[in-house]
N, C-alpha and C positions, 0 to 999 in steps of 0.2 A: 655248792657248785660255784666255781670261780667265775667272775665276770668275763665276758668276751674281751679278747685282747683288741686294743685299738690299733688300727693300721696307721702307721706314721704318715704324715703328709709328705709328698715328694718335695725334694729341694726346689727352691724358687726358680733356679735356672732351668730345671726340667720342665716346669710349668710354662716358662717363657718359650723354651724350645718347642714344646708341643703346640703352643699358640701359633708360632711362626710356621710350623709344619701344616697346621690346619689352614692357615691363610694360603700357603703355597698349593696345597692339595685340593682344597674345597672352595676357596674364595673367602673374602672377608665377611660376606653376609652370613656365612655358616658358622662364624666364630661367635658363639653365645657362651655365657657363663655355664649354662647347663651342659652344652656340648663339650666344652673344654673340661668341665668337671668329670664327665664320663670318660674322656680320653685319659685323664691322669688319675682317676680313682678318687675324686674328691667331690663333695657336694658343691652346688653353686653358692650356697651360704658360706661354706668354708672359704671358697675363692674370694667372695666379697669381704670376708674378714681380713684376708691378706691384702687385697688390692682396693677395697672400698668402692670401686666403681669400674665400669667397663672402660671409661676414659683413662683411668689410671693403669689398668691392665694393658691397654694399647700403648700408652706412653712408655711403660716399663719394658714392654716387648720391643718397642722401637729402640730404646736405649741399649737393650741387650744386643739387638742386631747391629746397631751402630758400633758397639764395643768390638764385635767381631770384624766389622769392616775397618775400624780404626787400626786394629792389629795388622790386618792385611795391608792397609795403606802405609803404615809405618815400615813394614817389611819391604814393600816396593820402593819407597822413597829412600831407604837406606842402602839400596843396591849400588855397587860400583858401576854406574852408568852415567851417560851425559844427562844434563838437566832436561833436554828435550825428550830423551827416551823415558825419563822418569815422569815428565809431564804427560806424555802419551799414556803411560801406565795409570796415572792419576785419573785422566779422562776416561779411560777404559773401565776403571773401577766405578766411576761416578755414574756413567750412563747405564740405564736399566738393561737387563738381558733381553727384554722383549715385552710384548703385551702381557699385562698381568704380573709382572715381576713382583714377588711378594713383599720385598723390602720397600719398593716404591709405592705399592698399593697401600701398605701400612703408613708410610710417611705422609701420603696425601690425605688419608683419613684422619691422622692425628692433627695435621695442620688445619683441616676443615673443621674439626671439633674445637680447635683452639680459640675460636671466636668468643667462646664463653668461658675460657680457661682462666684460672687464677694466676697470680704472679709467679708462684712456684713452678707451675707447669710451663709457663712462658719462658722462665729462666732456664729450665731444663732443655727446652727446645732450642733456645739461643745457644746453649752450651754445645749441642750437637752441631749446629751450623758453624759455630766458632771454631771447632776443631778442624773441620774441612777447610775453613778459610785460612786459619793460621798456617796449616801445612802448605797450602798453595802459595801464600805470601812468601814463606821462607824459601820455597823452591824457585819462585820467580826471582827473588832477590839474589839467590845463588847464581842463577843463570845470567842475570845482568852483570854481576860482579865478575864472572868468568868470561864475559864477552860473547856468550852463546845467544843471548837475547838482546834486543834493542834496549836502550835506556828508557824504561817505563817506571811509573810509580807502582811498585808491587801491590800495594793495598788497593789502589783504584782499579788496576788491571784485574786483580783477583775478583773484586766485586762484580765487574762487568762480565768476566768469563763465567763465573758461577751463575749469574743471571741467565746467560746464554745456555749453559748446560742445564739449568733447571727447566727452562722453557722447552728445549728439545726433549729432555728426559720425560717430562709430563706427556708430550705427544707420543713418545714410544710406549710409555707405561699404559696409556689408555687405548693404544692401538689405533691412533689417528691414521686414516688412510693416506698413503703416500709418504709416510714417515716411518722408517724402520731404523734399527740400530746401526746398520752399516752406512746408511745415508747420513745419519747424524754424525757418526765418527768422521765421515768424509767432510761434511760441512765444517766441523770444529777443526779438523786438521788444516783445511784451507784457511780458515780464519786465523789460526795461530801462525801459519806460514806468512800470511800477508801482514799481520800486525805485530808479530813478536820476534821472528827469527832475524838475527843480525845481518845475515847475508841475503835477505829477501829483497 
């Protein structure tokens, strides 16, 4: 009798997509190696072979999600539009969709776990942040050079704007009362009009 055929493991991207879907549909607390294994037809031991730990699984899933966001960001920033219109699109993409946004839920969990992370994990997290920062700096520099924005130091302004966006975004993601996505976009729009627009 021939031995039973082994079922091939699903592609890694399929596993990461399934993890993200579980976070979106059931919440981060339901994402266990065993539950994810059942979802993709693998044992938890097999998943640990590929990812080594839940921390690594979460970071890989965040990197996968960021890759998709990065492609969308590149598309938005390459549009034939004013710098302000593309900056609004950047902000719109940055801010969570609402309470429990899966990408932000995952982002906060990875950063919370990073207190005990090694240098490699911290470097990978810094790469995620760096991509958002570089795109924003380039957009601000373009707006300044075209006269759409006031003369600001693009790197310094980007750091401050992203800190503002992070703070507001965490409030939206955790569902802080009195802070929703529409209010945040309004606050950020007012801040940009007051501090950046050349004709303000």
